ZAKELO-654996 format. One record per residue: residue number from 0; chain; x negated, y, z negated of N, C-alpha, C in turn. Coordinates in steps of 0.1 Angstrom, whole numbers, plus 5000, padded with zeros to 4 digits. Example, Ala and Ser with C-alpha at 12.3 -4.5 7.8 and 13.67 -1.06 7.14 Angstrom:
// ZAKELO-654996
PT  resi  chain  n_c1  n_c2  n_c3  ca_c1  ca_c2  ca_c3  c_c1  c_c2  c_c3
PT     0      A  4868  4943  4922   4877   4955   4922  4868  4967  4922
PT     1      A  4872  4978  4929   4863   4989   4929  4871  5000  4921
END
This chain:
// ZAKELO-654996
PT  resi  chain  n_c1  n_c2  n_c3  ca_c1  ca_c2  ca_c3  c_c1  c_c2  c_c3
PT     0      A  2617  3975  0344   2610   3967   0353  2606  3954  0347
PT     1      A  2608  3943  0353   2604   3930   0348  2589  3927  0352
PT     2      A  2581  3925  0342   2567   3924   0345  2563  3909  0346
PT     3      A  2569  3900  0338   2567   3886   0339  2580  3879  0341
PT     4      A  2583  3876  0354   2596   3871   0357  2599  3857  0351
PT     5      A  2589  3848  0351   2591   3835   0346  2593  3835  0331
PT     6      A  2586  3844  0324   2588   3845   0309  2602  3850  0306
PT     7      A  2606  3860  0314   2619   3866   0313  2630  3855  0315
PT     8      A  2629  3847  0325   2638   3837   0328  2639  3826  0317
PT     9      A  2627  3823  0312   2627   3814   0300  2634  3819  0288
PT    10      A  2633  3832  0286   2640   3838   0274  2655  3838  0277
PT    11      A  2659  3841  0290   2673   3841   0293  2679  3827  0291
PT    12      A  2672  3817  0296   2678   3803   0295  2679  3799  0280
PT    13      A  2668  3801  0273   2668   3797   0259  2679  3804  0251
PT    14      A  2681  3817  0253   2691   3825   0246  2705  3821  0250
PT    15      A  2707  3819  0263   2721   3815   0268  2725  3801  0264
PT    16      A  2716  3792  0263   2720   3778   0259  2726  3778  0246
PT    17      A  2721  3786  0237   2726   3787   0223  2739  3795  0223
PT    18      A  2739  3806  0231   2750   3816   0230  2763  3810  0236
PT    19      A  2762  3802  0246   2774   3797   0252  2780  3784  0246
PT    20      A  2772  3778  0237   2776   3765   0231  2790  3765  0226
PT    21      A  2795  3776  0220   2809   3775   0214  2820  3776  0224
PT    22      A  2816  3780  0237   2827   3782   0247  2831  3770  0254
PT    23      A  2843  3770  0259   2848   3759   0267  2839  3756  0279
PT    24      A  2838  3744  0283   2830   3740   0294  2836  3745  0307
PT    25      A  2828  3747  0318   2834   3750   0331  2843  3739  0336
PT    26      A  2851  3742  0346   2861   3732   0351  2854  3719  0355
PT    27      A  2843  3720  0363   2837   3708   0368  2832  3699  0357
PT    28      A  2826  3705  0347   2821   3696   0336  2833  3690  0329
PT    29      A  2844  3697  0328   2856   3691   0322  2861  3679  0330
PT    30      A  2861  3681  0343   2865   3670   0352  2856  3658  0351
PT    31      A  2843  3660  0350   2834   3649   0348  2836  3642  0335
PT    32      A  2838  3650  0325   2840   3644   0311  2853  3635  0312
PT    33      A  2863  3639  0319   2876   3632   0319  2877  3621  0330
PT    34      A  2870  3623  0341   2872   3613   0352  2858  3607  0357
PT    35      A  2847  3611  0351   2834   3606   0355  2829  3614  0367
PT    36      A  2818  3610  0372   2812   3617   0384  2818  3613  0397
PT    37      A  2830  3615  0399   2837   3611   0411  2836  3623  0421
PT    38      A  2828  3621  0432   2826   3632   0441  2839  3638  0447
PT    39      A  2849  3629  0449   2862   3634   0455  2869  3643  0445
PT    40      A  2870  3639  0433   2876   3647   0422  2869  3660  0420
PT    41      A  2856  3660  0420   2848   3672   0419  2850  3681  0430
PT    42      A  2851  3676  0443   2853   3684   0454  2867  3691  0454
PT    43      A  2877  3683  0452   2891   3688   0452  2893  3698  0441
PT    44      A  2888  3695  0429   2889   3705   0418  2882  3718  0421
PT    45      A  2871  3717  0427   2864   3730   0431  2872  3738  0441
PT    46      A  2878  3731  0451   2886   3738   0461  2898  3744  0455
PT    47      A  2904  3738  0445   2916   3743   0438  2912  3755  0429
PT    48      A  2899  3756  0425   2895   3766   0415  2892  3779  0422
PT    49      A  2891  3779  0436   2887   3791   0443  2898  3802  0441
PT    50      A  2893  3814  0437   2902   3825   0434  2913  3822  0423
PT    51      A  2909  3813  0414   2918   3809   0403  2910  3808  0390
PT    52      A  2916  3810  0379   2909   3809   0366  2909  3794  0361
PT    53      A  2898  3790  0355   2896   3777   0351  2907  3772  0341
PT    54      A  2911  3781  0332   2921   3778   0322  2934  3774  0329
PT    55      A  2937  3779  0341   2949   3775   0348  2946  3762  0356
PT    56      A  2935  3763  0363   2932   3752   0373  2930  3738  0366
PT    57      A  2925  3738  0354   2923   3725   0347  2936  3718  0345
PT    58      A  2946  3725  0341   2959   3718   0339  2965  3713  0353
PT    59      A  2963  3721  0363   2968   3717   0376  2960  3704  0381
PT    60      A  2947  3704  0379   2939   3693   0382  2944  3680  0375
PT    61      A  2946  3681  0362   2951   3670   0355  2964  3664  0360
PT    62      A  2973  3673  0364   2986   3668   0369  2984  3662  0383
PT    63      A  2976  3668  0391   2973   3662   0404  2966  3649  0404
PT    64      A  2956  3648  0395   2948   3636   0395  2955  3624  0387
PT    65      A  2966  3628  0380   2974   3617   0374  2982  3609  0385
PT    66      A  2982  3616  0397   2990   3610   0408  2981  3605  0419
PT    67      A  2970  3613  0422   2961   3609   0433  2946  3611  0429
PT    68      A  2938  3601  0434   2924   3602   0431  2915  3598  0443
PT    69      A  2922  3596  0455   2915   3593   0467  2921  3601  0479
PT    70      A  2914  3602  0490   2919   3609   0501  2932  3603  0506
PT    71      A  2932  3590  0506   2944   3583   0511  2957  3586  0503
PT    72      A  2954  3586  0489   2966   3589   0480  2970  3604  0482
PT    73      A  2961  3613  0484   2965   3627   0485  2973  3629  0498
PT    74      A  2969  3622  0509   2976   3624   0522  2990  3617  0521
PT    75      A  2992  3608  0512   3005   3601   0511  3014  3609  0503
PT    76      A  3009  3620  0496   3018   3628   0488  3025  3638  0497
PT    77      A  3038  3639  0496   3046   3648   0504  3040  3663  0503
PT    78      A  3040  3670  0514   3034   3684   0513  3041  3692  0503
PT    79      A  3054  3692  0502   3061   3701   0493  3058  3697  0478
PT    80      A  3056  3684  0476   3052   3680   0462  3038  3685  0459
PT    81      A  3029  3684  0468   3015   3689   0466  3015  3704  0464
PT    82      A  3023  3711  0472   3024   3725   0470  3029  3729  0456
PT    83      A  3039  3721  0452   3045   3724   0439  3035  3721  0427
PT    84      A  3027  3711  0429   3018   3708   0418  3007  3718  0417
PT    85      A  3002  3723  0428   2991   3733   0428  2995  3747  0428
PT    86      A  3008  3750  0427   3014   3763   0429  3006  3774  0420
PT    87      A  3004  3770  0407   2999   3780   0397  2984  3784  0400
PT    88      A  2977  3777  0409   2964   3781   0412  2963  3793  0422
PT    89      A  2975  3797  0428   2976   3807   0437  2972  3803  0451
PT    90      A  2976  3810  0462   2973   3807   0476  2976  3792  0478
PT    91      A  2987  3787  0472   2990   3773   0472  2993  3767  0485
PT    92      A  2999  3774  0494   3001   3769   0508  2988  3766  0515
PT    93      A  2980  3776  0515   2967   3775   0522  2958  3764  0515
PT    94      A  2958  3764  0502   2950   3753   0495  2956  3739  0498
PT    95      A  2969  3738  0499   2974   3725   0502  2970  3720  0516
PT    96      A  2969  3729  0525   2965   3726   0539  2950  3722  0539
PT    97      A  2942  3729  0531   2928   3726   0530  2926  3713  0524
PT    98      A  2933  3710  0513   2931   3697   0507  2935  3685  0516
PT    99      A  2945  3687  0524   2949   3677   0533  2939  3676  0545
PT   100      A  2935  3687  0550   2925   3687   0561  2912  3681  0557
PT   101      A  2907  3684  0545   2894   3678   0540  2896  3663  0538
PT   102      A  2907  3659  0532   2909   3645   0529  2910  3637  0542
PT   103      A  2917  3643  0552   2917   3636   0565  2904  3635  0572
PT   104      A  2896  3646  0571   2882   3646   0577  2874  3635  0570
PT   105      A  2875  3634  0557   2867   3624   0549  2871  3610  0554
PT   106      A  2883  3607  0557   2887   3594   0562  2883  3592  0576
PT   107      A  2884  3602  0584   2881   3600   0599  2866  3600  0601
PT   108      A  2858  3608  0594   2844   3610   0597  2835  3603  0587
PT   109      A  2839  3601  0575   2830   3596   0564  2835  3584  0557
PT   110      A  2844  3576  0563   2849   3564   0557  2855  3566  0543
PT   111      A  2861  3578  0542   2868   3581   0529  2859  3586  0518
PT   112      A  2846  3587  0520   2837   3591   0509  2832  3605  0511
PT   113      A  2829  3612  0501   2824   3626   0501  2809  3625  0505
PT   114      A  2805  3632  0516   2791   3632   0520  2782  3638  0510
PT   115      A  2769  3634  0510   2760   3639   0500  2749  3649  0506
PT   116      A  2752  3655  0517   2742   3665   0522  2750  3678  0524
PT   117      A  2742  3689  0523   2748   3702   0525  2754  3704  0539
PT   118      A  2747  3699  0549   2752   3701   0563  2765  3694  0565
PT   119      A  2766  3682  0560   2779   3674   0562  2790  3680  0554
PT   120      A  2787  3685  0542   2798   3691   0534  2803  3704  0540
PT   121      A  2793  3712  0545   2797   3724   0552  2805  3722  0565
PT   122      A  2804  3710  0570   2811   3707   0583  2826  3705  0580
PT   123      A  2829  3703  0568   2843   3701   0564  2850  3715  0564
PT   124      A  2860  3717  0572   2867   3730   0572  2873  3733  0559
PT   125      A  2870  3745  0553   2875   3749   0540  2864  3747  0529
PT   126      A  2853  3741  0532   2843   3739   0523  2832  3749  0526
PT   127      A  2829  3758  0517   2819   3769   0518  2807  3765  0511
PT   128      A  2797  3774  0511   2784   3772   0505  2785  3770  0490
PT   129      A  2794  3777  0483   2795   3776   0469  2800  3762  0465
PT   130      A  2810  3757  0472   2816   3744   0470  2806  3733  0473
PT   131      A  2800  3735  0484   2790   3724   0488  2779  3723  0478
PT   132      A  2774  3734  0473   2763   3733   0463  2768  3728  0450
PT   133      A  2780  3731  0446   2785   3726   0434  2787  3711  0435
PT   134      A  2792  3706  0446   2793   3691   0447  2780  3684  0448
PT   135      A  2770  3690  0455   2757   3684   0455  2751  3683  0441
PT   136      A  2752  3694  0434   2745   3694   0421  2752  3685  0411
PT   137      A  2766  3685  0410   2773   3678   0399  2777  3664  0403
PT   138      A  2779  3662  0416   2784   3648   0420  2772  3639  0423
PT   139      A  2761  3646  0429   2750   3638   0434  2736  3641  0428
PT   140      A  2736  3650  0418   2724   3654   0411  2713  3659  0421
PT   141      A  2718  3665  0432   2708   3671   0442  2706  3686  0437
PT   142      A  2694  3690  0435   2691   3704   0431  2698  3714  0441
PT   143      A  2706  3722  0435   2714   3732   0443  2718  3743  0434
PT   144      A  2719  3755  0439   2724   3767   0432  2738  3771  0437
PT   145      A  2748  3768  0428   2761   3772   0431  2764  3787  0427
PT   146      A  2765  3795  0437   2767   3810   0434  2781  3814  0436
PT   147      A  2788  3816  0424   2801   3821   0425  2801  3836  0421
PT   148      A  2812  3842  0419   2812   3856   0416  2804  3860  0403
PT   149      A  2805  3851  0393   2797   3854   0381  2782  3853  0383
PT   150      A  2778  3843  0389   2764   3841   0392  2758  3852  0400
PT   151      A  2765  3856  0411   2761   3867   0419  2760  3880  0411
PT   152      A  2770  3883  0404   2771   3896   0397  2761  3897  0386
PT   153      A  2760  3886  0377   2752   3887   0365  2737  3886  0369
PT   154      A  2734  3878  0379   2720   3877   0383  2715  3890  0388
PT   155      A  2723  3898  0394   2719   3912   0398  2719  3921  0386
PT   156      A  2728  3920  0377   2728   3929   0365  2715  3926  0357
PT   157      A  2711  3914  0357   2699   3910   0349  2686  3915  0356
PT   158      A  2687  3920  0369   2676   3925   0376  2667  3914  0382
PT   159      A  2672  3901  0382   2664   3890   0388  2664  3891  0403
PT   160      A  2675  3896  0409   2676   3897   0423  2683  3910  0426
PT   161      A  2682  3914  0439   2689   3926   0444  2696  3923  0457
PT   162      A  2708  3918  0456   2715   3912   0468  2729  3918  0469
PT   163      A  2735  3917  0481   2748   3922   0483  2759  3911  0484
PT   164      A  2755  3899  0487   2765   3888   0489  2761  3876  0482
PT   165      A  2770  3867  0478   2767   3854   0472  2757  3846  0480
PT   166      A  2758  3847  0494   2749   3839   0502  2735  3844  0501
PT   167      A  2733  3858  0500   2720   3863   0498  2715  3860  0484
PT   168      A  2724  3859  0474   2720   3856   0461  2715  3842  0460
PT   169      A  2721  3833  0467   2717   3819   0467  2702  3818  0472
PT   170      A  2700  3824  0483   2687   3824   0489  2676  3830  0480
PT   171      A  2680  3841  0474   2670   3848   0465  2668  3840  0452
PT   172      A  2678  3834  0446   2677   3826   0434  2668  3814  0437
PT   173      A  2669  3808  0448   2661   3796   0452  2646  3800  0451
PT   174      A  2643  3812  0454   2629   3816   0454  2625  3821  0440
PT   175      A  2635  3824  0431   2632   3830   0418  2632  3820  0407
PT   176      A  2641  3811  0407   2643   3801   0397  2635  3788  0400
PT   177      A  2630  3781  0390   2625   3768   0392  2636  3758  0395
PT   178      A  2633  3749  0404   2643   3740   0409  2650  3732  0398
PT   179      A  2643  3729  0387   2649   3722   0376  2660  3730  0369
PT   180      A  2660  3743  0371   2670   3751   0364  2681  3755  0373
PT   181      A  2681  3751  0386   2692   3756   0395  2706  3752  0391
PT   182      A  2708  3740  0387   2722   3735   0384  2726  3742  0371
PT   183      A  2717  3743  0361   2721   3748   0348  2724  3763  0349
PT   184      A  2717  3770  0358   2719   3785   0360  2734  3788  0362
PT   185      A  2740  3780  0371   2754   3783   0373  2762  3781  0361
PT   186      A  2760  3770  0354   2768   3767   0342  2767  3778  0331
PT   187      A  2755  3783  0329   2753   3793   0318  2759  3806  0322
PT   188      A  2757  3810  0335   2762   3823   0339  2778  3823  0340
PT   189      A  2783  3812  0344   2798   3811   0345  2804  3812  0331
PT   190      A  2798  3805  0322   2803   3806   0308  2801  3820  0302
PT   191      A  2790  3826  0305   2788   3840   0300  2798  3849  0307
PT   192      A  2800  3848  0320   2809   3856   0328  2823  3855  0324
PT   193      A  2827  3843  0320   2841   3841   0316  2844  3846  0302
PT   194      A  2834  3847  0294   2837   3850   0280  2831  3863  0275
PT   195      A  2820  3868  0280   2814   3880   0275  2811  3890  0287
PT   196      A  2804  3886  0297   2800   3895   0308  2812  3895  0318
PT   197      A  2823  3899  0313   2835   3899   0321  2837  3911  0330
PT   198      A  2840  3909  0343   2843   3921   0351  2856  3927  0348
PT   199      A  2858  3940  0351   2848   3949   0356  2840  3956  0345
PT   200      A  2844  3955  0333   2837   3961   0322  2832  3951  0312
PT   201      A  2820  3947  0313   2814   3936   0304  2814  3940  0289
PT   202      A  2815  3930  0280   2814   3932   0266  2800  3932  0261
PT   203      A  2792  3942  0266   2778   3943   0263  2775  3943  0248
PT   204      A  2783  3949  0240   2781   3950   0226  2781  3936  0219
PT   205      A  2787  3926  0226   2787   3912   0221  2777  3903  0228
PT   206      A  2770  3908  0237   2762   3899   0246  2749  3896  0239
PT   207      A  2745  3884  0239   2732   3880   0233  2720  3885  0241
PT   208      A  2723  3890  0253   2712   3895   0261  2711  3910  0261
PT   209      A  2719  3917  0253   2720   3931   0254  2707  3939  0252
PT   210      A  2698  3933  0245   2685   3940   0242  2675  3938  0253
PT   211      A  2677  3928  0262   2668   3926   0273  2674  3928  0287
PT   212      A  2687  3928  0288   2693   3930   0301  2692  3945  0306
PT   213      A  2687  3947  0318   2685   3961   0323  2698  3967  0328
PT   214      A  2709  3958  0329   2722   3963   0333  2721  3970  0347
PT   215      A  2715  3965  0356   2713   3971   0369  2726  3974  0376
PT   216      A  2729  3986  0379   2741   3990   0386  2753  3991  0378
PT   217      A  2753  3988  0365   2765   3988   0357  2769  4002  0354
PT   218      A  2782  4004  0356   2788   4017   0354  2794  4019  0340
PT   219      A  2802  4008  0336   2809   4009   0323  2806  3996  0315
PT   220      A  2806  3998  0302   2805   3986   0293  2813  3988  0281
PT   221      A  2815  3977  0274   2822   3978   0261  2812  3973  0250
END
């Protein structure tokens, strides 16, 4: 049982910042390093990363963004060429349609620019809560908690929240974490989840949090 939640969170943050330092940055940070804080590139790369591994998606993004960097340019790309470029991310036909639909909506409704509010982002067909929050946080520096599978799973393992869905986790984490830590929480847990706390059997023996993590609901570990 966690007696002092804020002290526990402080320990988690401090420990994780040091522990994940050697690991590769998440996809969005890599895109920002290479292309700057371009909201469109951040949005498209996030949509491509859904149900795909960053190590695959990053190469696909580089190939795509060598050809297109705006909604107009993406829509001018033949559909079969777009599908061929993004093929390795999986679900490529559906993703190609989403990229084209989002790009068209940006042109028709937002003058070709990515909107900076959660409501407007969620109004784009194909953009869910995770993507909207990631774009808000990384493209516009708006405090937001992007909850992907790693953040949802690990936040529950750590005993910070007790939720069933990423949507519930986002709401719970907004109440649990200080606003200044919202964006960083995603980064730290994604890197931990990709390298150590990997599903379905985490590498707990290698985890820097092994002595303080209650491992809530965990069945097997390495």
